[in-house]
N, C-alpha and C positions, 0 to 999 in steps of 0.2 A: 482459440474463447473462440466459445462456444457462441453464436445465433440463434436465436426459436421466437416463431413465429407469433404474437400475443397471444391470433384468440386459446395456439396451444401451452403457450408460458401465462397463462388464468386458468386453464385446465390443470398446467402440475404446480402453481406455484410454491403447494411444501414441498415436492423433488429438488423446486431449480434452488429456493429456498437453505437446501439441506446441501443442497450439489452445491454451492457459490460454497457457503462455510466447509466441505470441509475438503473441495479444494485449495481454497483461494481463485480456483475462475472466476476473471467476471463472463456473465453470460448477456448478450447486446439483445433483445427484443424490440425484436426488425414489428413498425408497425403497419397498424392497416385501415385500411378503408380512412384516410386522411390523421390517422393520430402520427405522433411521429416516434422515431427511436427507442431507445432504451438502455442506461445501466446498468445491470445486476446485480451489486456485490456485497458482499458476506457485511455488518458491522467492523468489525476489527480492520477487514480493508479502508475502512470507510475513512476506519479513526487514523490509521497511519495515515492517510491521503489525506488528514485536519495536520495531523501534527506535524511531518514534513514541512510540509506550505509555511506555517507555523512560525518551522524552525527556519528558514530557508529567505521566506521574508520579513526575516529580524535579522535588521547589517550585522549587530555584534557582533550574536551568535553564527553569519555564516562567514565573519570574516575571523569571527573562532577555531571554526571550520578549517574556513583556507589553509590559516599560519600551518595545523596545526599537523596536513597533509601532508604539509612544501615542507616540514621540519620530519616528516615522516621518510620522506624521499630522501632527504638532506644524513640521515640515518643520524639528530641529529637527539635522538628523544630510546628511553630504551623501552622495546618490548616487555610489557609482566601478565604472568601470568592469571590466573584465577585465584594459586594459592601463594600468590607474590601478596596480591594484595591484600586477602585477609588475614594474613597472619603477619602486617607490619599492627 
């Protein structure tokens, strides 16, 4: 994770936006003159975080995911390729 001082981030905002979108790597913007630190991430990364938080905060979905993972560990499920699924 990269870190950049606030003033430099302000001056290079366009490049930083391109960077976080191209690399999916967040950038820490270090506050100066009493400003607090912040993190710049791409919209796609933000959406992924929000979606994951939504899924894991839903008890039914979380329980279903945990059961599925246990079934995989126990060999109770059959792995299918995309072609297998689409041919059904």
